[in-house]
C-alpha positions, 0 to 999 in steps of 0.5 A: 692619600694616593698610591699613584707615583709623582709625575715629573715633567723634565724641561731644559735646553736640547743641548743638555740631552745627556743631563736630561737623560740622566735626570729621567733615569734617576727619577724613574729609578726613584719611582716617578713617572717621567714625561720629557722631550721626545725629540732632540734636534742635533747639529748633524740633523741640519747637515743631513737635511733632516732638521725639524720644520718650524711647524713641527717645532711649534707643535713640539712646543705645544705638546710639551706644555700639555706634558706640563699639564699632566705633571705634578712637578716640573724639573728644569734641567739647567747645568750652569744655571742656563735657561734658554728661551723655550725653557723660560716659556715653559717655566712661565706656563708652569708657574701660571698653572700652579705647578711646583718647579725645581731646578738641577742647578741654582738660577 
């Protein structure tokens, strides 16, 4: 048995940034190592012309799959059961790689 803490990758829609931050906090306080999205596009970014480019979005998506690779478990933050397109891809990837998946809300 390992003394290493569980590594949990948080996935979910950027619209749930507050919920993902809360999950990150709760998991960290429970002793887990948390990997999560590091960039959350916001509406005001688009207004200020600081939006993420398509190339950056693609790179961030690939980077998040590598975070899933590092994880022991994937937590899907899905208030109200909502799962968007990117999160659906991440769930499919996690399943294909045999990662256990848990959800914050029933799907």
